[in-house]
FIFI-36521 format. One line per field, with one value per atom (N, C-alpha, C, O): residue number from 0; y, z, x; atom name. Coordinates in Angstrom, 1 decimal, padded with zeros to 4 digits. Each point is the difference from the previous one (the first is absolute). Example, Ala and Ser with C-alpha at 12.3 -4.5 7.8 and 13.67 -1.06 7.14 Angstrom:
BEGIN
num [0,0,0,0,1,1,1,1]
v [-005.7,001.2,001.2,000.0,001.1,001.1,001.1,001.1]
w [007.8,000.0,000.0,000.7,-001.4,000.0,000.8,000.1]
u [013.2,-000.9,000.9,001.0,-001.4,000.9,-000.8,000.5]
atomo [N,CA,C,O,N,CA,C,O]
***
This chain:
BEGIN
num [0,0,0,0,1,1,1,1,2,2,2,2,3,3,3,3,4,4,4,4,5,5,5,5,6,6,6,6,7,7,7,7,8,8,8,8,9,9,9,9,10,10,10,10,11,11,11,11,12,12,12,12,13,13,13,13,14,14,14,14,15,15,15,15,16,16,16,16,17,17,17,17,18,18,18,18,19,19,19,19,20,20,20,20,21,21,21,21,22,22,22,22,23,23,23,23,24,24,24,24,25,25,25,25,26,26,26,26,27,27,27,27,28,28,28,28,29,29,29,29,30,30,30,30,31,31,31,31,32,32,32,32,33,33,33,33,34,34,34,34,35,35,35,35,36,36,36,36,37,37,37,37,38,38,38,38,39,39,39,39,40,40,40,40,41,41,41,41,42,42,42,42,43,43,43,43,44,44,44,44,45,45,45,45,46,46,46,46,47,47,47,47,48,48,48,48,49,49,49,49,50,50,50,50,51,51,51,51,52,52,52,52,53,53,53,53,54,54,54,54,55,55,55,55,56,56,56,56,57,57,57,57,58,58,58,58,59,59,59,59,60,60,60,60,61,61,61,61,62,62,62,62,63,63,63,63,64,64,64,64,65,65,65,65,66,66,66,66,67,67,67,67,68,68,68,68,69,69,69,69,70,70,70,70,71,71,71,71,72,72,72,72,73,73,73,73,74,74,74,74,75,75,75,75,76,76,76,76,77,77,77,77,78,78,78,78,79,79,79,79,80,80,80,80,81,81,81,81,82,82,82,82,83,83,83,83,84,84,84,84,85,85,85,85,86,86,86,86,87,87,87,87,88,88,88,88,89,89,89,89,90,90,90,90,91,91,91,91,92,92,92,92,93,93,93,93,94,94,94,94,95,95,95,95,96,96,96,96,97,97,97,97,98,98,98,98,99,99,99,99,100,100,100,100,101,101,101,101,102,102,102,102,103,103,103,103,104,104,104,104,105,105,105,105,106,106,106,106,107,107,107,107,108,108,108,108,109,109,109,109,110,110,110,110,111,111,111,111,112,112,112,112,113,113,113,113,114,114,114,114,115,115,115,115,116,116,116,116,117,117,117,117,118,118,118,118,119,119,119,119,120,120,120,120,121,121,121,121,122,122,122,122,123,123,123,123,124,124,124,124,125,125,125,125,126,126,126,126,127,127,127,127,128,128,128,128,129,129,129,129,130,130,130,130,131,131,131,131,132,132,132,132,133,133,133,133,134,134,134,134,135,135,135,135,136,136,136,136,137,137,137,137,138,138,138,138,139,139,139,139,140,140,140,140,141,141,141,141,142,142,142,142,143,143,143,143,144,144,144,144,145,145,145,145,146,146,146,146,147,147,147,147,148,148,148,148,149,149,149,149,150,150,150,150,151,151,151,151,152,152,152,152,153,153,153,153,154,154,154,154,155,155,155,155,156,156,156,156,157,157,157,157,158,158,158,158,159,159,159,159,160,160,160,160,161,161,161,161]
v [-001.3,001.2,001.6,001.0,-001.3,000.9,001.0,001.3,-002.9,-000.4,001.3,000.9,-001.5,000.6,001.7,000.4,000.3,001.1,000.5,000.6,-000.8,000.2,000.2,000.6,-001.1,-000.1,001.5,001.2,-001.6,001.3,001.4,001.0,-000.9,001.0,000.8,001.1,-002.7,000.6,000.8,001.0,-002.1,000.9,000.9,000.1,000.8,000.8,001.1,001.0,-000.8,000.5,000.2,000.7,-001.5,-000.1,000.9,000.6,-000.9,000.4,002.0,000.8,-000.8,001.9,000.7,001.0,-002.7,000.9,000.6,001.1,-002.2,000.6,000.8,000.6,-000.2,000.9,001.0,000.5,000.1,001.1,000.4,001.2,-002.4,000.0,000.7,000.6,-001.0,000.1,001.6,000.7,-000.3,001.1,001.0,000.8,-001.1,001.3,000.2,001.0,-002.5,000.0,000.5,000.2,-000.1,000.7,001.4,000.4,000.3,001.3,000.5,000.7,-001.1,000.2,-000.2,000.9,-001.4,-000.6,001.0,000.6,-000.3,001.1,001.9,001.1,-001.8,001.7,000.0,001.0,-002.4,000.4,000.1,000.2,-000.3,-000.4,001.2,000.0,000.7,001.6,000.7,000.6,-000.8,000.3,000.5,001.1,-002.2,000.0,001.1,000.0,001.2,000.6,001.2,000.8,-001.0,001.1,-000.2,000.8,-002.3,-000.5,000.0,-001.0,002.4,-000.3,-000.8,-000.4,000.3,-001.3,-001.6,-000.6,000.4,-001.4,000.0,-000.7,001.3,000.6,-001.3,-000.8,001.1,-001.6,-001.5,-000.6,000.3,-000.9,-000.8,-000.9,001.8,-000.3,000.4,-000.6,001.5,000.4,-000.9,000.4,-001.8,-001.1,000.7,000.8,-001.2,-000.2,001.0,-000.2,001.4,001.3,000.1,000.8,-001.2,000.3,-000.5,000.5,-002.2,-000.9,000.6,-000.6,001.6,-000.2,002.1,000.4,000.4,000.8,001.1,001.2,-002.4,-000.2,001.2,000.8,-000.6,001.3,000.3,000.0,000.5,000.5,001.9,000.4,000.1,001.9,000.3,000.5,-000.9,001.0,-001.3,-001.0,001.3,-000.9,-000.1,-001.0,002.1,-000.5,-001.0,-000.8,000.0,-001.1,-001.5,-001.1,001.8,-001.5,-001.0,000.6,-002.2,-000.3,-000.5,000.4,-001.0,000.1,-001.7,000.1,-001.1,-000.8,000.1,-000.8,001.5,000.6,000.2,-000.4,000.9,-000.2,-000.9,-000.1,-001.1,-001.4,-000.6,-001.2,001.7,-000.6,000.9,-000.3,001.5,000.6,-000.3,-000.6,001.1,-001.0,-001.5,-000.2,-000.5,-002.0,000.4,-000.9,001.9,000.4,000.1,-000.9,002.1,000.4,000.0,000.0,-000.1,-000.6,-000.8,000.2,-001.3,-001.0,-000.7,-000.7,000.8,-000.4,-000.5,-001.1,002.7,-000.1,-000.8,-000.7,001.1,-001.5,-001.0,-000.9,001.1,-001.9,-000.6,-001.2,002.3,-000.5,-000.1,-000.8,001.6,-000.2,-001.0,-000.9,000.6,-001.1,-001.3,-000.9,001.1,-002.0,000.2,-001.0,002.0,000.1,-000.3,-000.6,001.3,-000.2,-001.5,-000.9,000.4,-001.2,-000.7,-000.3,000.1,-001.1,000.0,-000.7,002.4,000.5,-001.3,-001.0,001.2,-001.3,-000.9,-000.8,-000.1,-001.0,-000.5,-001.1,001.7,000.7,-001.2,-001.1,002.2,000.3,-001.5,-000.6,-000.1,-001.0,-001.2,-000.8,000.8,-000.9,-000.2,-001.1,002.1,000.4,-000.6,-000.8,001.4,-000.6,-001.3,-000.4,-000.4,-001.0,-001.0,-001.0,001.2,-000.4,-001.9,-000.9,000.7,-001.4,-000.7,-001.2,001.7,-000.1,-000.2,000.9,-001.8,000.5,-000.5,001.1,-001.5,-000.2,001.8,000.8,-001.1,001.6,001.4,000.9,-001.2,001.1,-000.3,000.8,-002.4,000.0,000.1,-000.9,001.3,000.2,001.7,000.3,000.6,001.3,000.1,000.8,-001.7,000.5,000.2,000.7,-002.1,000.0,001.2,001.0,-001.0,001.0,001.2,000.4,000.1,001.5,-000.2,001.0,-002.4,000.2,000.0,000.1,-000.1,-000.3,001.7,000.7,-000.4,001.9,000.4,000.7,-001.1,000.9,000.1,000.8,-002.1,-000.9,001.8,001.1,-001.5,000.7,001.9,001.2,-001.5,002.2,-000.4,001.1,-002.1,-000.2,000.4,000.8,-001.6,000.3,001.3,-000.2,001.3,000.8,000.9,000.3,000.2,000.5,-000.2,000.9,-001.9,-000.3,000.9,000.6,-000.5,001.3,001.6,001.1,-001.2,001.4,000.6,-000.8,002.3,000.6,000.1,-000.5,001.5,000.2,-001.2,-001.2,001.4,-000.5,-000.7,-001.1,001.6,000.4,-001.5,-000.6,000.2,-000.7,-001.2,-001.0,001.0,-001.3,-000.6,-001.2,002.1,-000.5,-001.1,-001.0,002.1,-001.2,-000.8,-001.1,000.9,-001.2,-001.2,-001.1,001.6,-001.6,000.2,-000.3,000.7,000.3,-001.5,-001.2,001.6,-000.3,-001.7,-001.1,001.4,-001.5,-000.7,-001.2,002.3,-001.5,-000.7,-000.8,001.8,000.3,-001.6,-001.1,001.3,-001.0,-001.4,-001.0,001.2,-001.7,-000.2,-001.2,001.5,-000.4,-000.2,-000.6,001.4,-000.3,-002.1,-001.2,001.8,-001.7,-001.4,-001.2,001.6,-001.3,000.6,-000.6,001.2,000.0,-000.7,-001.0,001.5,-000.7,-001.4,-000.7,000.0,-001.4,-000.5,-001.1,001.6,-001.4,000.3,-000.9,002.4,000.0,-001.4,-000.8,000.9,-001.0,-001.6,-000.8,000.3,-001.1,-000.5,-001.2,002.2,-000.3,-000.7,-000.9,001.8,000.2,-002.0,-000.7,000.1,-000.3,-001.4,-000.9,000.9,-000.8,-000.6,-001.1,002.0,000.3,-001.1,-000.8,001.2,-000.6,-001.8,-000.8,000.6,-001.3,-001.1,-001.0]
w [000.2,-000.3,000.0,-000.7,001.7,-000.4,-000.8,-000.1,-000.6,-001.1,-001.5,-000.7,001.0,-000.7,000.1,-000.9,001.6,001.3,-001.2,-001.1,001.6,-000.6,-001.1,-000.2,-000.7,-001.4,-000.4,-000.3,000.4,-000.4,001.1,-000.6,001.4,000.7,-001.3,-000.5,000.2,-001.7,-001.1,-000.7,000.6,-001.3,000.1,-000.9,002.1,000.1,000.1,-000.7,001.2,000.2,-001.8,-000.6,000.1,-001.4,-001.1,-000.7,000.7,-000.2,000.0,-000.9,002.4,000.8,-000.8,-000.6,001.3,-000.9,-001.7,-000.4,-000.3,-001.1,-000.5,-001.1,001.9,-000.1,000.3,-001.0,002.1,000.1,-001.0,-000.2,-000.5,-000.9,-001.6,-000.7,000.7,-001.0,-000.1,-001.0,002.3,000.4,-000.6,-000.9,001.8,-000.1,-001.5,-000.7,000.4,-001.0,-001.7,-001.0,000.9,-000.3,-000.8,-001.1,003.3,-000.1,-000.7,-001.0,001.7,-001.0,-001.0,-000.5,-000.3,-001.8,-000.3,-000.7,000.8,-000.4,000.6,000.0,000.6,000.2,-000.8,-000.7,000.1,-001.1,-001.1,-001.1,001.1,-001.3,000.0,-001.1,001.6,-000.3,-000.8,-001.0,001.2,-000.7,-001.3,-000.5,000.0,-002.3,000.2,-001.0,001.8,000.1,-000.9,-000.8,001.2,000.0,-001.5,-000.6,000.1,-001.3,-001.2,000.0,-001.1,-000.6,-001.2,-000.5,000.1,-001.0,000.4,-000.6,001.3,000.5,000.8,001.1,-001.4,000.0,-001.4,000.2,-001.3,-000.3,000.2,-000.3,000.8,-000.5,002.2,000.4,000.4,001.1,000.7,001.1,-001.5,000.4,-001.0,-000.9,001.2,-001.0,000.5,-000.8,002.2,000.2,-000.6,-000.5,000.9,000.0,-001.7,-000.5,-000.4,-001.3,-000.9,-001.0,001.7,000.3,000.6,-000.4,001.0,000.4,-000.7,-000.6,001.1,-000.7,-001.7,-000.3,-000.6,-001.0,-000.1,-000.9,001.9,000.2,000.8,000.6,-000.1,001.2,-000.5,-000.3,000.4,000.5,000.2,-000.5,001.8,000.8,001.5,-000.1,001.2,000.9,001.0,000.7,-000.9,000.9,-000.7,000.9,-002.3,-000.8,000.2,-000.4,001.5,000.8,000.5,000.5,-000.3,001.1,000.8,-000.4,001.0,001.9,-000.7,-000.1,-000.2,-001.6,-000.3,000.5,-001.2,-000.8,000.7,-000.5,001.7,000.8,000.2,-000.4,000.9,000.8,-002.1,-000.2,-000.4,-001.2,-000.2,-000.3,000.8,-000.5,000.5,-000.4,001.8,001.3,-000.2,000.7,-001.7,000.0,-001.2,-000.4,-000.5,-001.2,000.5,000.0,000.8,000.2,001.1,-000.1,001.5,001.0,000.8,000.8,-001.3,000.5,001.4,000.4,000.3,001.4,000.9,000.2,000.3,000.5,-000.9,000.5,-001.7,-000.1,-000.2,000.0,-000.5,000.7,000.9,000.0,001.2,001.8,-000.3,000.6,-001.4,000.0,-000.4,000.8,-002.0,-000.7,000.5,000.2,000.0,001.3,001.5,000.7,-000.3,001.4,-000.6,000.5,-001.6,000.1,-000.4,000.6,-002.0,000.2,001.1,000.1,000.7,000.9,001.0,000.6,-000.8,001.2,-001.0,000.5,-002.3,-000.4,000.1,000.5,-000.7,000.5,001.4,000.1,001.0,001.2,000.1,000.4,-001.2,000.0,-000.5,000.9,-001.9,-000.9,000.6,-000.3,001.5,000.5,001.2,000.5,-000.1,001.2,-001.0,000.5,-001.6,-000.7,-000.3,-000.2,000.1,-000.8,001.1,-000.4,001.8,001.0,-000.3,000.0,-000.2,000.0,-001.4,000.0,-000.9,-001.5,-000.1,-000.8,001.3,-000.7,-001.6,-000.6,000.1,-001.8,-000.9,-000.9,001.8,-000.9,000.4,-000.7,002.3,000.5,-001.4,-000.9,001.1,-001.7,-001.0,-000.6,000.0,-001.5,000.1,-000.6,001.6,000.4,-000.4,-000.8,001.4,000.0,-001.9,-000.7,000.8,-002.1,-000.5,-000.5,000.8,-000.9,-000.1,-001.0,002.7,000.1,-000.7,-000.4,000.3,-000.6,-001.2,-000.3,-001.0,-001.5,000.2,-001.0,001.8,-000.2,000.3,-000.8,001.7,000.4,-001.5,-000.5,000.4,-001.7,-001.0,000.0,-000.6,-001.0,000.9,-000.4,000.9,000.6,000.0,000.1,-000.2,000.4,-001.4,-000.1,-001.4,-001.0,-000.5,-001.1,001.6,-000.8,000.3,-001.0,002.0,001.1,-000.5,000.1,-000.3,-001.0,-000.6,000.2,-001.1,-001.7,000.8,-000.6,001.4,000.6,-000.4,-000.5,000.4,000.1,001.1,000.1,000.8,001.3,001.4,-000.4,001.3,000.3,001.3,000.6,-000.6,001.1,000.0,001.0,-002.3,-000.6,-000.1,000.7,-001.3,-000.3,001.5,000.3,000.4,001.5,001.1,000.7,-001.4,000.1,-000.8,000.5,-001.4,-000.8,000.4,000.0,000.4,001.1,001.1,000.8,-000.1,001.2,-000.4,000.5,-001.5,-000.4,-000.3,000.4,-001.1,-000.7,001.4,000.4,000.5,000.9,001.2,000.6,-000.2,000.7,-000.9,000.3,-001.3,-000.5,000.1,000.0,000.2,-000.9,002.0,000.3,000.4,001.7,000.3,001.0,-002.2,001.0,-001.7,000.1,-000.6,-000.7,000.8,-000.2,000.9,000.3,001.4,-000.2,001.1,001.4,-000.8,000.6,-002.0,-000.6,000.3,000.5,-000.8,-000.6,001.2,000.2,000.5,001.1,001.1,000.0,000.8,-000.6,-000.2,000.8,-001.8,-001.1,000.5,000.3,-000.4,000.0,001.5,000.2,001.2,000.9,000.4,000.7,-001.7,001.2,-001.6,000.3,-001.2,-000.7,000.9,000.3,000.3,001.2,000.2,-000.5,002.0,000.5,000.1,000.9,-002.5,-000.4,-000.2,000.4,-001.2,000.3,000.8,-000.1]
u [001.1,-001.2,001.1,000.0,000.7,000.9,000.6,000.0,000.9,000.2,-000.7,000.4,-001.5,-000.9,000.0,000.7,-001.0,-000.4,001.6,-000.2,001.5,000.4,000.6,001.1,-001.9,000.4,-000.8,000.5,-001.6,-000.7,000.4,000.0,000.3,001.1,001.0,000.1,000.8,001.2,-000.8,000.4,-002.2,-000.1,-001.0,-000.8,000.7,-000.4,001.4,-000.3,001.7,000.5,-000.1,-000.7,001.5,-000.4,-000.2,000.7,-002.5,-001.1,-000.3,000.0,-000.1,000.6,001.7,000.3,000.7,001.0,000.2,000.4,-000.8,-000.4,-000.6,000.5,-002.3,-000.3,000.8,000.6,-000.3,000.9,001.2,000.3,000.6,000.7,-000.2,000.8,-002.3,-000.9,-000.2,000.1,-000.5,-000.5,001.0,-000.1,001.4,000.6,000.3,-000.1,000.9,000.7,-001.1,000.7,-001.7,-000.9,-000.2,-000.3,000.7,000.1,000.8,-000.2,001.8,001.2,-000.2,000.7,-001.2,-000.8,-000.4,000.8,-001.4,-001.1,000.6,-000.4,001.4,001.1,000.6,-000.2,001.4,001.1,-000.7,000.6,-001.6,-000.9,-000.9,-000.6,000.4,-000.2,001.0,-000.4,001.4,001.0,-000.5,000.2,-001.1,-000.1,-000.8,-000.7,000.1,-000.2,000.5,-000.5,001.8,000.8,001.0,000.6,-000.8,000.5,-001.5,-000.7,000.4,-000.4,-000.1,-001.1,002.5,000.1,-000.6,-000.9,001.5,-000.7,-001.3,000.1,-001.1,-001.5,-000.8,-001.0,001.8,-000.5,-000.1,-001.0,002.2,000.6,-000.6,-000.7,001.4,-000.4,-001.2,-000.1,-000.9,-001.5,-000.7,-000.6,000.6,-000.8,-001.3,-000.5,-000.1,-000.8,-001.6,-001.1,002.1,-000.8,000.4,-000.8,001.6,-000.4,-001.1,-000.6,000.4,-000.8,-001.5,-001.0,001.0,-001.6,-000.6,-001.0,002.1,000.5,-000.1,-000.3,000.6,000.7,000.7,-000.2,001.2,001.6,000.0,-001.1,002.3,000.3,000.7,001.1,-002.0,000.3,001.1,001.0,-001.5,000.7,000.2,-000.6,001.4,000.5,-002.1,-000.5,000.0,-001.3,-000.5,-000.2,-000.3,-000.3,000.7,-000.3,001.7,000.5,-000.7,-001.0,000.9,-001.6,001.5,001.1,-001.2,000.9,000.7,001.3,-001.7,000.1,001.2,000.8,-000.6,001.1,000.8,001.0,-000.8,001.3,000.1,001.1,-001.4,000.5,000.0,000.2,-000.2,000.9,001.7,001.1,-001.8,001.6,000.7,001.1,-001.5,000.7,001.0,000.9,-001.4,000.4,000.5,000.8,-000.9,001.5,000.8,000.9,-001.0,001.3,000.6,001.3,-001.9,000.6,-001.0,-000.9,001.5,-001.1,000.2,-000.9,001.8,000.2,-001.3,-000.3,-000.7,-000.8,-001.6,-000.8,000.9,-001.1,000.0,-000.8,002.3,000.5,-000.6,-000.4,000.4,000.1,-001.9,-000.7,000.1,-001.6,000.1,000.2,-000.3,-000.5,000.3,-000.8,002.1,000.6,-001.0,-000.3,000.0,-000.9,-001.6,-000.9,001.1,-001.8,000.0,-000.6,001.6,000.3,-001.3,-001.2,002.8,-000.4,-001.5,-000.7,001.0,-002.3,-000.6,-000.3,000.3,-001.1,000.5,-000.8,002.5,-000.3,-000.2,-000.6,000.9,-000.6,-001.5,-000.2,-000.7,-001.6,-000.2,-000.6,001.0,000.2,-000.4,-000.9,002.1,000.6,-001.2,-000.2,-000.3,-001.3,-001.7,-000.9,001.0,-001.1,-000.1,-001.1,002.1,000.2,000.6,000.7,-000.8,000.8,-000.6,000.8,-001.9,-001.1,000.5,000.0,000.4,-000.2,001.7,000.5,000.4,000.9,000.1,-000.4,000.4,-000.3,-000.2,000.4,-001.4,-000.5,001.1,000.4,-000.1,001.1,001.4,000.3,000.2,001.1,-000.9,000.5,-001.5,-000.6,000.8,001.0,-001.7,000.0,001.6,000.4,000.4,001.6,000.5,000.7,-001.6,000.8,-000.7,000.6,-001.7,-001.1,001.3,000.6,-000.2,000.2,001.6,000.5,000.3,000.7,000.5,001.3,-002.7,000.1,-000.6,000.0,-000.4,-000.3,002.0,000.8,-000.6,000.8,001.6,000.7,-001.0,000.4,-000.2,000.6,-001.4,-000.6,000.3,000.0,000.2,-000.3,001.5,000.5,000.7,001.6,000.5,001.0,-002.3,000.5,-001.1,-000.4,000.0,-000.5,001.3,000.7,-000.4,001.0,001.7,000.8,-000.6,001.6,000.5,001.0,-001.7,000.1,000.3,000.2,-000.3,-000.3,001.1,000.7,-000.3,000.6,001.1,001.1,-002.2,000.5,001.0,-000.1,000.6,000.4,-001.0,000.2,-000.6,-001.4,-000.8,-000.3,000.0,-001.2,001.0,-000.4,001.5,000.7,000.5,000.1,000.1,-000.2,-001.4,000.1,-001.5,-001.1,000.1,-000.5,001.0,000.0,000.3,-000.6,002.2,000.5,-000.4,000.9,-002.1,-000.3,-001.0,000.2,-001.4,-000.8,000.5,-000.4,001.1,000.0,000.7,-000.2,001.1,000.1,-000.2,000.7,-002.7,-000.4,-000.5,000.4,-001.2,-000.2,000.3,-000.7,002.1,000.4,-000.1,000.3,-000.4,000.3,-001.5,-000.4,-000.7,-001.7,000.5,000.2,-000.3,000.0,000.9,-000.3,001.1,000.6,-000.9,-001.1,000.9,-001.2,-001.5,-000.5,-000.1,-001.4,000.3,-000.9,002.5,-000.3,000.7,-000.4,001.1,000.3,-001.6,-000.8,000.4,-001.7,-000.9,-000.6,000.8,-000.9,000.5,-000.9,001.9,001.1,000.2,000.3,-000.6,-000.3,-001.8,-000.4,-000.3,-001.6,000.1,-001.0,001.5,-000.4,000.3,-000.9,002.6,-000.1,-000.2,000.1,-001.1,-001.0,-001.0,-000.3,-000.4,-000.9,-000.1,-000.9,002.4,000.5,-000.1,000.7]
atomo [N,CA,C,O,N,CA,C,O,N,CA,C,O,N,CA,C,O,N,CA,C,O,N,CA,C,O,N,CA,C,O,N,CA,C,O,N,CA,C,O,N,CA,C,O,N,CA,C,O,N,CA,C,O,N,CA,C,O,N,CA,C,O,N,CA,C,O,N,CA,C,O,N,CA,C,O,N,CA,C,O,N,CA,C,O,N,CA,C,O,N,CA,C,O,N,CA,C,O,N,CA,C,O,N,CA,C,O,N,CA,C,O,N,CA,C,O,N,CA,C,O,N,CA,C,O,N,CA,C,O,N,CA,C,O,N,CA,C,O,N,CA,C,O,N,CA,C,O,N,CA,C,O,N,CA,C,O,N,CA,C,O,N,CA,C,O,N,CA,C,O,N,CA,C,O,N,CA,C,O,N,CA,C,O,N,CA,C,O,N,CA,C,O,N,CA,C,O,N,CA,C,O,N,CA,C,O,N,CA,C,O,N,CA,C,O,N,CA,C,O,N,CA,C,O,N,CA,C,O,N,CA,C,O,N,CA,C,O,N,CA,C,O,N,CA,C,O,N,CA,C,O,N,CA,C,O,N,CA,C,O,N,CA,C,O,N,CA,C,O,N,CA,C,O,N,CA,C,O,N,CA,C,O,N,CA,C,O,N,CA,C,O,N,CA,C,O,N,CA,C,O,N,CA,C,O,N,CA,C,O,N,CA,C,O,N,CA,C,O,N,CA,C,O,N,CA,C,O,N,CA,C,O,N,CA,C,O,N,CA,C,O,N,CA,C,O,N,CA,C,O,N,CA,C,O,N,CA,C,O,N,CA,C,O,N,CA,C,O,N,CA,C,O,N,CA,C,O,N,CA,C,O,N,CA,C,O,N,CA,C,O,N,CA,C,O,N,CA,C,O,N,CA,C,O,N,CA,C,O,N,CA,C,O,N,CA,C,O,N,CA,C,O,N,CA,C,O,N,CA,C,O,N,CA,C,O,N,CA,C,O,N,CA,C,O,N,CA,C,O,N,CA,C,O,N,CA,C,O,N,CA,C,O,N,CA,C,O,N,CA,C,O,N,CA,C,O,N,CA,C,O,N,CA,C,O,N,CA,C,O,N,CA,C,O,N,CA,C,O,N,CA,C,O,N,CA,C,O,N,CA,C,O,N,CA,C,O,N,CA,C,O,N,CA,C,O,N,CA,C,O,N,CA,C,O,N,CA,C,O,N,CA,C,O,N,CA,C,O,N,CA,C,O,N,CA,C,O,N,CA,C,O,N,CA,C,O,N,CA,C,O,N,CA,C,O,N,CA,C,O,N,CA,C,O,N,CA,C,O,N,CA,C,O,N,CA,C,O,N,CA,C,O,N,CA,C,O,N,CA,C,O,N,CA,C,O,N,CA,C,O,N,CA,C,O,N,CA,C,O,N,CA,C,O,N,CA,C,O,N,CA,C,O,N,CA,C,O,N,CA,C,O,N,CA,C,O,N,CA,C,O,N,CA,C,O,N,CA,C,O,N,CA,C,O,N,CA,C,O,N,CA,C,O,N,CA,C,O,N,CA,C,O,N,CA,C,O,N,CA,C,O,N,CA,C,O,N,CA,C,O,N,CA,C,O,N,CA,C,O,N,CA,C,O,N,CA,C,O]
***
C-alpha cells in the first residue's frame, strides 16, 4: 500500500514539475519571440498564423501571440524545446492516468504519438533555421523512444495474456 502511494506521489511531483517548467518556458519563449515585432522582414516567414488568419501582416499589431512561439522556435530554441518536452511529459502522464487499466491502448497511444512525431520530424528536417532543425532531431529521438516504449509494453502485455 505504501509503495502504491509513493508511486502516486512521484507521478504527481513529475506532473506538477512539468507543469511549472511548461509555464515558465512558455513565458520566456513568448518574451524571446516578441522580438518578431522589431524584425519586419521576417514577418512573411515567421508570422505564419497571422498571415493565414489575417491575410498578411501590415504592422506589429497584426502579429498573433502564437507567432512569437514560432519565431522563438526558429531563432532562440532553448525555451521552446523545454516547453515542448515538458508539454509532452504532461501529455504522456495524462495518458498513463487515463489508460491505466488498459495497457494495450496506452501502448497504441505511444505508437501513434511516435508516428506523429516522425511526420513532424520529416516536415522540419529541411528547415534552413537551426531551431527547427533541432526540433526535427528532438521529434525523431522522442519518436524512437516512444516506439521502443510502446513495443516493449505490447510485448509485456502479450506475455501476461499468454
